[in-house]
TORKOL-4160 file (C-alpha; in steps of 0.2 Angstrom, whole numbers, padded with zeros to 4 digits, m for minus):
225
<pt num="1" X="0133" Y="0223" Z="0668"/>
<pt num="2" X="0120" Y="0223" Z="0654"/>
<pt num="3" X="0123" Y="0242" Z="0650"/>
<pt num="4" X="0136" Y="0251" Z="0640"/>
<pt num="5" X="0145" Y="0258" Z="0655"/>
<pt num="6" X="0164" Y="0258" Z="0657"/>
<pt num="7" X="0166" Y="0242" Z="0647"/>
<pt num="8" X="0159" Y="0249" Z="0631"/>
<pt num="9" X="0176" Y="0257" Z="0625"/>
<pt num="10" X="0184" Y="0240" Z="0628"/>
<pt num="11" X="0170" Y="0231" Z="0618"/>
<pt num="12" X="0173" Y="0244" Z="0604"/>
<pt num="13" X="0191" Y="0241" Z="0604"/>
<pt num="14" X="0189" Y="0222" Z="0602"/>
<pt num="15" X="0177" Y="0226" Z="0587"/>
<pt num="16" X="0190" Y="0238" Z="0579"/>
<pt num="17" X="0204" Y="0226" Z="0582"/>
<pt num="18" X="0194" Y="0212" Z="0573"/>
<pt num="19" X="0196" Y="0201" Z="0588"/>
<pt num="20" X="0182" Y="0189" Z="0593"/>
<pt num="21" X="0177" Y="0190" Z="0611"/>
<pt num="22" X="0163" Y="0183" Z="0621"/>
<pt num="23" X="0153" Y="0197" Z="0629"/>
<pt num="24" X="0146" Y="0191" Z="0645"/>
<pt num="25" X="0133" Y="0203" Z="0653"/>
<pt num="26" X="0131" Y="0201" Z="0672"/>
<pt num="27" X="0113" Y="0204" Z="0679"/>
<pt num="28" X="0112" Y="0216" Z="0694"/>
<pt num="29" X="0103" Y="0202" Z="0703"/>
<pt num="30" X="0119" Y="0191" Z="0700"/>
<pt num="31" X="0132" Y="0203" Z="0705"/>
<pt num="32" X="0130" Y="0201" Z="0724"/>
<pt num="33" X="0135" Y="0183" Z="0723"/>
<pt num="34" X="0150" Y="0185" Z="0712"/>
<pt num="35" X="0157" Y="0202" Z="0719"/>
<pt num="36" X="0168" Y="0194" Z="0732"/>
<pt num="37" X="0176" Y="0183" Z="0718"/>
<pt num="38" X="0182" Y="0198" Z="0708"/>
<pt num="39" X="0200" Y="0205" Z="0712"/>
<pt num="40" X="0194" Y="0223" Z="0717"/>
<pt num="41" X="0175" Y="0220" Z="0719"/>
<pt num="42" X="0172" Y="0228" Z="0702"/>
<pt num="43" X="0167" Y="0225" Z="0684"/>
<pt num="44" X="0173" Y="0223" Z="0670"/>
<pt num="45" X="0184" Y="0208" Z="0670"/>
<pt num="46" X="0193" Y="0201" Z="0655"/>
<pt num="47" X="0198" Y="0182" Z="0655"/>
<pt num="48" X="0209" Y="0176" Z="0640"/>
<pt num="49" X="0209" Y="0157" Z="0635"/>
<pt num="50" X="0217" Y="0146" Z="0649"/>
<pt num="51" X="0225" Y="0160" Z="0658"/>
<pt num="52" X="0219" Y="0160" Z="0676"/>
<pt num="53" X="0221" Y="0178" Z="0678"/>
<pt num="54" X="0206" Y="0189" Z="0680"/>
<pt num="55" X="0211" Y="0206" Z="0672"/>
<pt num="56" X="0202" Y="0221" Z="0678"/>
<pt num="57" X="0202" Y="0240" Z="0677"/>
<pt num="58" X="0193" Y="0246" Z="0661"/>
<pt num="59" X="0206" Y="0259" Z="0655"/>
<pt num="60" X="0220" Y="0246" Z="0657"/>
<pt num="61" X="0210" Y="0233" Z="0648"/>
<pt num="62" X="0206" Y="0246" Z="0634"/>
<pt num="63" X="0225" Y="0250" Z="0631"/>
<pt num="64" X="0229" Y="0231" Z="0632"/>
<pt num="65" X="0216" Y="0227" Z="0619"/>
<pt num="66" X="0222" Y="0242" Z="0609"/>
<pt num="67" X="0238" Y="0233" Z="0606"/>
<pt num="68" X="0229" Y="0218" Z="0598"/>
<pt num="69" X="0226" Y="0226" Z="0581"/>
<pt num="70" X="0240" Y="0219" Z="0570"/>
<pt num="71" X="0245" Y="0235" Z="0562"/>
<pt num="72" X="0245" Y="0245" Z="0578"/>
<pt num="73" X="0233" Y="0257" Z="0572"/>
<pt num="74" X="0222" Y="0257" Z="0587"/>
<pt num="75" X="0236" Y="0263" Z="0599"/>
<pt num="76" X="0250" Y="0269" Z="0588"/>
<pt num="77" X="0266" Y="0275" Z="0597"/>
<pt num="78" X="0267" Y="0289" Z="0585"/>
<pt num="79" X="0252" Y="0297" Z="0592"/>
<pt num="80" X="0252" Y="0291" Z="0609"/>
<pt num="81" X="0252" Y="0308" Z="0617"/>
<pt num="82" X="0237" Y="0314" Z="0607"/>
<pt num="83" X="0227" Y="0299" Z="0611"/>
<pt num="84" X="0231" Y="0300" Z="0630"/>
<pt num="85" X="0227" Y="0319" Z="0630"/>
<pt num="86" X="0210" Y="0315" Z="0622"/>
<pt num="87" X="0207" Y="0301" Z="0634"/>
<pt num="88" X="0211" Y="0313" Z="0649"/>
<pt num="89" X="0200" Y="0326" Z="0642"/>
<pt num="90" X="0185" Y="0314" Z="0642"/>
<pt num="91" X="0189" Y="0309" Z="0659"/>
<pt num="92" X="0187" Y="0327" Z="0664"/>
<pt num="93" X="0170" Y="0327" Z="0655"/>
<pt num="94" X="0165" Y="0312" Z="0665"/>
<pt num="95" X="0171" Y="0320" Z="0681"/>
<pt num="96" X="0161" Y="0336" Z="0678"/>
<pt num="97" X="0145" Y="0325" Z="0674"/>
<pt num="98" X="0148" Y="0315" Z="0690"/>
<pt num="99" X="0139" Y="0326" Z="0703"/>
<pt num="100" X="0123" Y="0328" Z="0692"/>
<pt num="101" X="0123" Y="0309" Z="0689"/>
<pt num="102" X="0126" Y="0303" Z="0707"/>
<pt num="103" X="0117" Y="0317" Z="0717"/>
<pt num="104" X="0100" Y="0308" Z="0716"/>
<pt num="105" X="0108" Y="0291" Z="0721"/>
<pt num="106" X="0117" Y="0297" Z="0736"/>
<pt num="107" X="0113" Y="0315" Z="0741"/>
<pt num="108" X="0121" Y="0312" Z="0758"/>
<pt num="109" X="0138" Y="0313" Z="0749"/>
<pt num="110" X="0134" Y="0331" Z="0744"/>
<pt num="111" X="0130" Y="0338" Z="0761"/>
<pt num="112" X="0112" Y="0332" Z="0764"/>
<pt num="113" X="0107" Y="0322" Z="0779"/>
<pt num="114" X="0091" Y="0315" Z="0771"/>
<pt num="115" X="0096" Y="0300" Z="0760"/>
<pt num="116" X="0079" Y="0302" Z="0751"/>
<pt num="117" X="0082" Y="0320" Z="0748"/>
<pt num="118" X="0082" Y="0318" Z="0729"/>
<pt num="119" X="0064" Y="0311" Z="0730"/>
<pt num="120" X="0057" Y="0327" Z="0738"/>
<pt num="121" X="0051" Y="0342" Z="0728"/>
<pt num="122" X="0065" Y="0352" Z="0733"/>
<pt num="123" X="0077" Y="0338" Z="0729"/>
<pt num="124" X="0069" Y="0335" Z="0712"/>
<pt num="125" X="0071" Y="0353" Z="0708"/>
<pt num="126" X="0090" Y="0352" Z="0713"/>
<pt num="127" X="0093" Y="0338" Z="0702"/>
<pt num="128" X="0084" Y="0347" Z="0687"/>
<pt num="129" X="0095" Y="0362" Z="0690"/>
<pt num="130" X="0111" Y="0353" Z="0691"/>
<pt num="131" X="0108" Y="0343" Z="0675"/>
<pt num="132" X="0102" Y="0358" Z="0665"/>
<pt num="133" X="0117" Y="0368" Z="0671"/>
<pt num="134" X="0129" Y="0354" Z="0666"/>
<pt num="135" X="0121" Y="0354" Z="0649"/>
<pt num="136" X="0122" Y="0372" Z="0646"/>
<pt num="137" X="0139" Y="0375" Z="0654"/>
<pt num="138" X="0150" Y="0360" Z="0656"/>
<pt num="139" X="0144" Y="0349" Z="0641"/>
<pt num="140" X="0145" Y="0364" Z="0630"/>
<pt num="141" X="0162" Y="0368" Z="0635"/>
<pt num="142" X="0169" Y="0350" Z="0632"/>
<pt num="143" X="0160" Y="0349" Z="0616"/>
<pt num="144" X="0169" Y="0364" Z="0610"/>
<pt num="145" X="0185" Y="0357" Z="0616"/>
<pt num="146" X="0181" Y="0341" Z="0606"/>
<pt num="147" X="0177" Y="0350" Z="0590"/>
<pt num="148" X="0194" Y="0359" Z="0592"/>
<pt num="149" X="0202" Y="0342" Z="0593"/>
<pt num="150" X="0193" Y="0335" Z="0578"/>
<pt num="151" X="0198" Y="0351" Z="0568"/>
<pt num="152" X="0216" Y="0350" Z="0574"/>
<pt num="153" X="0218" Y="0331" Z="0570"/>
<pt num="154" X="0213" Y="0334" Z="0552"/>
<pt num="155" X="0209" Y="0316" Z="0550"/>
<pt num="156" X="0191" Y="0316" Z="0556"/>
<pt num="157" X="0195" Y="0307" Z="0572"/>
<pt num="158" X="0199" Y="0314" Z="0589"/>
<pt num="159" X="0218" Y="0310" Z="0588"/>
<pt num="160" X="0227" Y="0313" Z="0571"/>
<pt num="161" X="0226" Y="0294" Z="0567"/>
<pt num="162" X="0221" Y="0289" Z="0550"/>
<pt num="163" X="0208" Y="0277" Z="0557"/>
<pt num="164" X="0199" Y="0277" Z="0574"/>
<pt num="165" X="0210" Y="0274" Z="0589"/>
<pt num="166" X="0206" Y="0269" Z="0607"/>
<pt num="167" X="0203" Y="0287" Z="0611"/>
<pt num="168" X="0188" Y="0286" Z="0599"/>
<pt num="169" X="0182" Y="0271" Z="0608"/>
<pt num="170" X="0181" Y="0281" Z="0624"/>
<pt num="171" X="0174" Y="0297" Z="0616"/>
<pt num="172" X="0159" Y="0289" Z="0607"/>
<pt num="173" X="0150" Y="0281" Z="0621"/>
<pt num="174" X="0155" Y="0296" Z="0633"/>
<pt num="175" X="0147" Y="0308" Z="0621"/>
<pt num="176" X="0133" Y="0297" Z="0613"/>
<pt num="177" X="0125" Y="0293" Z="0630"/>
<pt num="178" X="0119" Y="0311" Z="0632"/>
<pt num="179" X="0109" Y="0309" Z="0616"/>
<pt num="180" X="0100" Y="0293" Z="0621"/>
<pt num="181" X="0085" Y="0301" Z="0629"/>
<pt num="182" X="0086" Y="0291" Z="0645"/>
<pt num="183" X="0093" Y="0304" Z="0657"/>
<pt num="184" X="0081" Y="0315" Z="0665"/>
<pt num="185" X="0083" Y="0333" Z="0661"/>
<pt num="186" X="0096" Y="0330" Z="0648"/>
<pt num="187" X="0087" Y="0332" Z="0631"/>
<pt num="188" X="0091" Y="0320" Z="0617"/>
<pt num="189" X="0095" Y="0334" Z="0606"/>
<pt num="190" X="0108" Y="0342" Z="0618"/>
<pt num="191" X="0122" Y="0339" Z="0606"/>
<pt num="192" X="0113" Y="0347" Z="0591"/>
<pt num="193" X="0122" Y="0364" Z="0593"/>
<pt num="194" X="0139" Y="0355" Z="0590"/>
<pt num="195" X="0138" Y="0348" Z="0572"/>
<pt num="196" X="0156" Y="0342" Z="0571"/>
<pt num="197" X="0153" Y="0331" Z="0586"/>
<pt num="198" X="0136" Y="0324" Z="0579"/>
<pt num="199" X="0145" Y="0321" Z="0562"/>
<pt num="200" X="0159" Y="0312" Z="0571"/>
<pt num="201" X="0148" Y="0301" Z="0581"/>
<pt num="202" X="0138" Y="0297" Z="0566"/>
<pt num="203" X="0153" Y="0292" Z="0556"/>
<pt num="204" X="0160" Y="0281" Z="0570"/>
<pt num="205" X="0143" Y="0272" Z="0572"/>
<pt num="206" X="0143" Y="0269" Z="0553"/>
<pt num="207" X="0159" Y="0260" Z="0553"/>
<pt num="208" X="0157" Y="0242" Z="0546"/>
<pt num="209" X="0163" Y="0235" Z="0563"/>
<pt num="210" X="0150" Y="0245" Z="0573"/>
<pt num="211" X="0135" Y="0248" Z="0562"/>
<pt num="212" X="0119" Y="0242" Z="0569"/>
<pt num="213" X="0126" Y="0240" Z="0587"/>
<pt num="214" X="0116" Y="0254" Z="0594"/>
<pt num="215" X="0097" Y="0257" Z="0592"/>
<pt num="216" X="0095" Y="0274" Z="0601"/>
<pt num="217" X="0104" Y="0291" Z="0601"/>
<pt num="218" X="0115" Y="0298" Z="0588"/>
<pt num="219" X="0121" Y="0285" Z="0576"/>
<pt num="220" X="0108" Y="0272" Z="0582"/>
<pt num="221" X="0098" Y="0261" Z="0570"/>
<pt num="222" X="0080" Y="0258" Z="0575"/>
<pt num="223" X="0076" Y="0240" Z="0578"/>
<pt num="224" X="0066" Y="0232" Z="0565"/>
<pt num="225" X="0048" Y="0228" Z="0571"/>
């Protein structure tokens, strides 16, 4: 879709691997007609050259693209455990964010009979409380974990690699989205208490391969009028 979403780490890996790719964005209005043609009814999909396969599953695609850099620096075997450990930690962060994200969309999955509960005053207050609690408790906890990983790595990246790895391709969009100001009740300065995280995001976004890609949030460059 035409959002960062789960495909963004794969796009970043392509950029860092210096591998040209065509980034086709699917409009939500187009998705219904093409969904049945996808292997698992999901996006993203990767197609390579004349290969008839439609390759799927974002994390599988990320690891696959991570092998494309000639020097192996995106997914080096030497630091595979540290890379996978960081990716798993970020998956835990995403899981912790899930209820606060999806509750407004499907309150029935969280024990409410009314599918429109989130539109009521009580529902809106519940969403506000869930998201504020996430920021103060869960996001805070994971940002501290990530700062510890950055300090432990000693290289400035989330795993002890000399240059960014696929773990950084996951971490940057996963963290940066909270600073973009588009999520209700998640203030755009919510990462400010974690200067090592902010510095990390800014350094990644300043990489020649990435600079200018984003226009909001930490590391974003405002569009010229």
